[in-house]
C-alpha positions as CSV (number, residue, x, y, z in Angstrom):
1,L,28.0,7.1,-7.7
2,F,25.5,5.6,-10.0
3,L,28.1,5.1,-12.7
4,I,30.4,3.2,-10.3
5,L,27.5,1.0,-9.1
6,L,26.4,0.4,-12.7
7,L,30.0,-0.7,-13.6
8,L,30.1,-3.0,-10.6
9,A,26.8,-4.6,-11.5
10,T,27.9,-5.0,-15.1
11,A,31.0,-6.8,-14.0
12,L,29.1,-9.1,-11.6
13,F,26.7,-10.2,-14.4
14,A,29.4,-10.6,-17.1
15,Q,29.5,-14.3,-16.4
16,N,26.8,-16.9,-15.8
17,R,26.6,-19.4,-13.0
18,Q,29.0,-21.8,-14.9
19,G,31.6,-19.1,-15.4
20,E,30.9,-18.9,-19.2
21,P,30.7,-15.5,-20.9
22,A,27.2,-14.1,-21.0
23,Q,25.6,-14.2,-24.4
24,G,23.9,-10.8,-24.3
25,A,20.2,-10.3,-23.7
26,K,18.4,-13.6,-23.1
27,T,15.0,-14.6,-24.4
28,I,13.1,-15.9,-21.4
29,K,11.0,-18.9,-22.3
30,D,7.7,-19.8,-20.6
31,C,7.9,-17.1,-17.9
32,K,4.2,-16.7,-17.7
33,G,1.3,-18.4,-16.1
34,T,1.8,-20.1,-12.7
35,I,4.1,-22.5,-10.9
36,Q,3.3,-24.7,-7.9
37,D,5.0,-25.6,-4.7
38,Y,4.9,-29.0,-2.9
39,D,1.7,-28.1,-1.1
40,G,-0.1,-27.4,-4.4
41,N,-0.1,-23.6,-3.9
42,S,-0.1,-21.8,-7.3
43,Y,2.0,-18.6,-7.8
44,A,1.8,-16.2,-10.7
45,I,5.2,-15.5,-12.3
46,V,6.4,-12.5,-14.3
47,Q,9.4,-11.7,-16.6
48,I,11.2,-8.5,-15.7
49,G,14.1,-7.8,-18.0
50,E,16.2,-11.0,-18.2
51,Q,14.8,-12.5,-15.0
52,C,11.8,-14.7,-14.3
53,W,10.3,-13.9,-10.8
54,M,7.5,-15.1,-8.7
55,K,5.1,-12.2,-8.3
56,E,3.6,-13.5,-5.1
57,N,5.0,-14.1,-1.7
58,L,5.8,-17.8,-0.9
59,R,3.3,-19.5,1.5
60,A,4.8,-23.1,1.4
61,T,4.4,-25.2,4.5
62,H,6.7,-27.9,3.1
63,Y,10.0,-28.0,1.2
64,S,10.1,-29.5,-2.3
65,D,11.3,-32.8,-0.7
66,G,8.2,-33.0,1.4
67,T,9.8,-32.0,4.7
68,A,7.4,-29.9,6.8
69,I,8.2,-26.4,7.8
70,P,6.8,-26.0,11.3
71,L,4.7,-22.9,12.3
72,G,6.7,-20.9,14.8
73,K,5.4,-19.2,17.8
74,T,8.8,-17.9,19.1
75,A,11.8,-16.5,17.3
76,S,14.8,-18.9,16.7
77,T,18.2,-18.7,15.2
78,A,18.6,-22.5,15.1
79,T,15.2,-24.1,14.3
80,A,13.5,-23.6,10.9
81,Y,10.2,-21.8,11.3
82,R,7.6,-20.1,9.2
83,Y,5.3,-17.4,10.7
84,E,2.0,-15.9,9.9
85,P,2.2,-12.1,9.2
86,N,1.3,-10.1,12.3
87,G,0.7,-13.5,14.0
88,H,-2.7,-14.1,12.3
89,S,-3.5,-17.0,10.0
90,D,-6.0,-14.8,8.0
91,N,-3.0,-12.8,6.7
92,V,-1.3,-15.8,5.0
93,K,-3.6,-15.8,2.0
94,L,-2.9,-12.1,1.3
95,Y,0.7,-11.8,2.4
96,G,2.2,-15.3,2.3
97,D,4.3,-16.7,5.2
98,L,7.3,-15.2,6.8
99,Y,10.4,-17.4,7.2
100,N,13.5,-17.3,9.4
101,W,17.0,-17.9,8.0
102,P,17.2,-21.6,9.1
103,A,14.0,-22.2,7.2
104,V,15.3,-20.4,4.1
105,H,18.7,-22.1,4.3
106,H,17.4,-25.6,4.8
107,N,20.8,-27.4,5.2
108,A,22.0,-26.0,1.9
109,P,25.4,-27.3,0.7
110,A,28.4,-25.1,1.4
111,D,29.0,-24.8,-2.3
112,K,29.3,-21.1,-2.9
113,N,28.8,-21.6,-6.7
114,S,25.4,-23.2,-6.3
115,Y,21.9,-21.7,-6.2
116,L,20.3,-21.7,-2.8
117,Q,17.0,-23.5,-3.4
118,G,16.0,-23.5,0.3
119,V,12.2,-23.1,0.6
120,C,11.7,-22.4,-3.1
121,P,10.1,-24.9,-5.5
122,Q,12.3,-27.1,-7.6
123,G,14.1,-25.1,-10.3
124,W,13.8,-21.8,-8.4
125,H,16.1,-20.2,-5.8
126,I,16.6,-17.5,-3.1
127,P,17.9,-14.5,-5.1
128,Y,21.4,-13.4,-4.7
129,F,21.9,-9.7,-3.7
130,T,23.4,-9.1,-7.2
131,E,20.2,-10.5,-8.7
132,W,18.1,-8.0,-6.7
133,Y,20.5,-5.3,-7.8
134,Q,20.0,-6.3,-11.4
135,L,16.3,-5.9,-10.8
136,S,16.8,-2.4,-9.5
137,L,18.9,-1.4,-12.4
138,Y,16.1,-2.6,-14.8
139,V,13.6,-0.5,-12.9
140,I,15.8,2.6,-13.1
141,D,16.3,2.1,-16.8
142,H,12.6,1.8,-17.5
143,D,11.0,4.2,-15.0
144,P,8.7,6.5,-16.9
145,V,8.8,9.1,-14.2
146,M,12.6,9.4,-14.3
147,H,12.6,9.4,-18.1
148,A,10.1,12.3,-18.0
149,G,12.7,14.6,-16.5
150,N,13.7,13.3,-13.0
151,S,17.4,12.8,-13.0
152,N,17.7,11.4,-9.5
153,Y,18.7,7.8,-10.5
154,T,19.4,6.7,-6.9
155,N,15.9,7.6,-5.6
156,M,14.7,4.6,-3.6
157,R,11.2,5.8,-3.9
158,S,11.3,5.6,-7.6
159,I,12.3,1.9,-7.4
160,A,9.5,1.3,-4.9
161,I,7.1,2.8,-7.4
162,G,8.1,0.3,-10.0
163,L,7.9,-2.8,-7.8
164,S,5.1,-2.2,-5.3
165,S,1.6,-3.6,-5.6
166,K,-1.3,-1.2,-6.1
167,E,-3.0,-2.7,-3.1
168,L,-2.5,-3.2,0.7
169,W,0.0,-0.4,1.3
170,N,-0.9,2.2,3.9
171,V,1.8,4.6,2.7
172,Q,0.1,7.8,1.6
173,T,2.5,9.0,-1.0
174,S,1.2,10.3,-4.3
175,G,2.1,7.9,-7.2
176,F,3.7,5.3,-5.0
177,R,1.7,2.3,-6.1
178,Q,2.3,2.0,-9.9
179,D,3.7,-1.5,-10.2
180,Y,4.5,-1.1,-13.9
181,T,7.0,-4.0,-13.7
182,G,4.4,-6.5,-12.4
183,F,6.6,-7.5,-9.4
184,S,3.7,-6.5,-7.1
185,A,5.6,-6.3,-3.8
186,I,3.2,-6.3,-0.8
187,P,4.0,-5.0,2.7
188,A,3.9,-8.2,4.8
189,G,6.2,-6.6,7.4
190,C,8.5,-8.7,9.5
191,L,9.2,-10.6,12.7
192,Y,12.0,-9.0,14.7
193,N,13.1,-10.0,18.2
194,G,9.9,-12.0,18.5
195,N,7.6,-9.2,17.7
196,Y,5.8,-8.2,14.5
197,F,6.4,-4.9,12.8
198,H,5.6,-2.8,9.7
199,I,2.7,-4.7,8.1
200,G,1.2,-2.4,5.6
201,A,4.3,-0.2,5.4
202,Y,7.3,-2.3,4.4
203,A,8.1,-5.4,2.2
204,Y,11.1,-7.4,3.3
205,F,12.6,-10.2,1.2
206,W,15.4,-12.7,1.9
207,S,18.5,-12.4,-0.2
208,V,21.9,-14.2,-0.2
209,F,25.4,-12.8,-0.4
210,E,26.9,-14.4,-3.4
211,G,30.0,-16.5,-2.6
212,E,29.1,-17.0,1.0
213,L,25.5,-18.2,1.2
214,S,25.1,-15.9,4.1
215,P,21.8,-14.1,5.0
216,N,21.0,-10.7,3.6
217,Y,17.7,-9.0,3.0
218,I,16.2,-6.3,0.7
219,S,13.5,-3.9,1.8
220,I,10.9,-1.9,-0.2
221,P,10.9,1.0,0.0
222,G,14.5,1.6,0.8
223,G,17.0,-1.2,0.3
224,L,17.5,-2.1,-3.4
225,M,20.2,0.3,-4.2
226,D,22.3,-0.2,-1.1
227,P,25.6,-1.8,-2.5
228,E,25.9,-4.0,0.6
229,G,22.2,-4.7,1.4
230,E,21.3,-5.3,5.0
231,T,22.6,-8.2,7.2
232,P,19.8,-9.5,9.6
233,T,19.9,-11.8,12.6
234,K,19.0,-15.3,11.7
235,D,15.8,-15.2,13.7
236,F,14.5,-12.4,11.5
237,G,11.2,-13.5,9.9
238,I,10.5,-12.1,6.5
239,S,9.0,-12.9,3.1
240,V,10.4,-15.0,0.3
241,R,10.3,-14.3,-3.5
242,C,11.9,-16.9,-5.6
243,L,13.8,-16.4,-8.8
244,R,13.9,-19.1,-11.6
245,N,17.2,-20.8,-12.2
246,E,18.6,-19.8,-15.6
């Protein structure tokens, strides 16, 4: 199964966004320090393999064009909202905001070959599912635990070990919080059917199905090696991590 998925991922990444052949391993320039959103919030960034990620959850209250993102008190599939994790403003500093799909999508053009900037700062985008998958393959290839003798290469827990922050988790699993990649996923939980769940236990992130610009999400632990990801309802409120355009 792993070989099949690896071949699939290899084929998906054989071309870049312009359809030109990939030129092998890229040298990522300036993927260090911080970036800022429209509100002036600063976010640390980190290079993981050939990708440049935000290593903090987005907490923007405006789009990059200055349009405000209203704070939601109810779930909606039509109106763009951001939400405070577990419904408390004190959680935003730690966990960032949660966003529904209308907020993430932000009237994106129907061009399936374009990056979906959405709520991300200029030059950054909502990651495609295949880009999350690329991240998971990097973790598998560099996991010191698996390379010490564990041959279970589809172990979701192993991926969570590499991506999860060392703080804020209430999951009592030995060795779970290593974060050797620097991605530092934090368990902000979600808004589902108008109620908050799983803060301290799960990190959920918006993803996009490539070619459709339709909603998809990734969960940690549990959802990075699923070849189809998960399809949420559009009123689902979850975290955003942005990926730099390359």
